[in-house]
VOGU-3710 file (C-alpha; in Angstrom, 3 decimals, decimal comma):
1> msdpanitlv> 16,783/16,025/-8,176  15,847/17,139/-4,609  16,844/14,939/-1,919  15,819/16,521/1,512  17,165/14,620/4,892  13,496/14,520/5,526  10,185/14,452/3,547  6,549/15,622/4,725  3,488/13,397/4,532  0,330/14,815/4,755
11> tmdgttftvp> -2,557/11,947/5,241  -6,470/12,896/3,942  -7,550/14,271/6,910  -4,006/16,701/6,903  -2,156/14,977/9,781  1,292/15,649/8,979  4,845/13,064/9,588  7,992/14,333/8,972  10,497/11,416/8,252  14,069/11,016/7,138
21> saylhrsklv> 13,779/10,692/3,303  15,999/7,186/4,102  12,700/5,379/4,939  10,752/6,101/2,400  13,877/5,061/-0,313  11,820/2,036/-1,148  8,515/3,743/-2,057  8,865/4,469/-6,100  5,952/7,341/-5,318  7,993/9,161/-3,176
31> qdwlrsegdk> 11,287/8,875/-5,218  9,527/9,518/-8,267  7,701/12,994/-6,228  11,056/13,842/-5,183  12,266/13,628/-8,607  9,416/15,672/-10,286  8,046/17,883/-7,189  10,365/17,641/-4,622  10,868/21,273/-4,380  7,178/21,326/-2,728
41> qamevkhvtp> 6,861/21,303/1,433  4,676/17,995/1,767  3,487/15,435/-0,248  -0,076/14,910/-0,212  -1,265/11,240/0,574  -4,870/10,827/-0,003  -7,019/7,543/1,352  -4,714/7,060/3,909  -5,251/7,767/7,220  -2,869/8,590/10,094
51> fvlqgvlnfc> -3,080/5,465/12,102  -2,516/3,816/8,349  0,316/5,766/7,363  2,190/5,662/11,102  2,024/2,325/10,446  3,674/2,320/7,025  6,098/4,323/8,245  7,134/2,006/11,185  7,646/-0,635/9,029  9,846/1,958/6,669
61> eihaedtsep> 11,805/2,810/9,820  12,698/-1,037/10,849  13,749/-1,237/6,854  15,667/1,349/6,604  18,885/-0,259/6,619  18,170/-3,462/4,373  21,056/-3,790/2,153  18,779/-5,981/-0,165  17,886/-4,995/-3,574  14,426/-3,723/-3,473
71> ladpadptkp> 11,580/-5,903/-5,248  10,953/-4,848/-8,292  7,794/-6,348/-8,407  6,195/-7,791/-5,868  4,393/-10,678/-7,244  7,611/-12,109/-8,961  7,352/-16,074/-8,212  11,236/-16,115/-8,865  11,961/-14,050/-5,673  11,006/-16,532/-2,376
81> feadprddaf> 8,966/-15,070/0,411  10,396/-15,068/4,030  9,192/-14,049/6,723  10,459/-11,291/8,876  10,547/-11,290/12,384  10,350/-7,380/12,788  7,339/-7,744/10,595  4,968/-9,661/13,186  3,145/-6,927/13,755  1,996/-6,574/10,071
91> rgmpddqllq> 1,009/-10,240/10,437  -1,135/-10,227/13,794  -3,653/-7,147/12,847  -7,088/-7,610/12,359  -8,455/-8,129/8,660  -9,932/-4,625/8,303  -6,874/-3,088/9,112  -4,834/-5,470/6,830  -6,749/-4,138/3,892  -5,875/-0,895/4,598
101> ftmaadilqi> -2,314/-1,383/4,919  -2,293/-3,156/1,801  -4,023/-0,247/-0,126  -1,610/2,281/1,462  1,409/-0,128/0,522  0,165/0,033/-3,174  -0,664/3,742/-3,107  3,001/4,474/-1,518  4,314/1,558/-3,904  6,161/-0,425/-1,592
111> pelvrltaqe> 7,031/-3,320/-2,988  7,973/-4,999/-0,011  4,751/-4,158/2,199  2,586/-4,858/-0,839  4,263/-8,310/-1,037  3,819/-8,963/3,373  0,230/-7,478/3,257  -0,613/-9,405/0,263  0,790/-13,117/1,516  -0,500/-12,443/4,740
121> masridgksp> -4,204/-11,639/2,955  -3,574/-14,594/0,722  -3,217/-16,852/3,332  -6,597/-15,550/5,656  -8,575/-16,270/2,726  -7,364/-19,553/1,458  -9,989/-21,997/1,124  -12,570/-19,249/2,234  -15,783/-18,597/0,027  -16,465/-15,159/-1,423
131> dqiramfnpd> -19,080/-14,506/1,072  -16,818/-15,462/3,884  -14,188/-13,270/2,374  -16,588/-10,560/1,750  -17,483/-10,171/5,688  -13,862/-10,191/6,530  -12,905/-7,253/4,541  -16,223/-5,725/3,949  -15,623/-4,043/1,017  -18,779/-1,975/1,519
141> dlaeedvdsd> -17,558/0,371/3,310  -14,990/1,983/1,077  -15,914/5,000/-0,190  -16,786/5,806/-3,356  -13,452/7,166/-4,543  -11,689/3,965/-3,328  -13,619/2,086/-5,561  -12,146/2,550/-9,530  -15,622/3,059/-11,572  -13,261/3,303/-14,697
151> nemgevgeeg> -14,183/-0,649/-15,729  -11,244/-1,528/-18,144  -13,146/-4,994/-18,837  -16,217/-2,754/-20,130  -20,328/-3,562/-19,291  -21,588/-5,932/-20,349  -25,324/-4,611/-22,420  -28,247/-5,658/-23,433  -27,364/-9,045/-25,540  -24,318/-9,888/-23,415
161> aisk> -22,534/-7,058/-25,359  -19,213/-5,785/-23,982  -18,957/-2,054/-24,575  -16,580/0,719/-23,676
//
């Protein structure tokens, strides 16, 4: 397994970020990439803008020295969620940015950031109607490639039958 001192990430528009690989030690995607393709020059991070990747990397830098065990599952209810004052910037961001950061955290598979952004999103939508939530996060702005085209549940055809 290659374990370079630095890793270069390339965003959707070709912007590059070279950071110490230690910053990304909690990213399952990056760790898998290093094991399988770490000899390549750069890792593409499709669907992530430079602004969002910079914010994700700021989170990673802040938490690079953390000694706690990485979360195996960000949804694990047995692991209490404790607010970390170092993450206040993620709590104060606008709704559309929060959605982008949540998606980037999921793409990069950083459980702690997924949990932080999902927890913040959950607190914002608590008690809101579906229409209010749509207005907050504007899912109609998602690019076609951001929407999963495979319907796991199948589609309801004529006469209510579910087909795959």
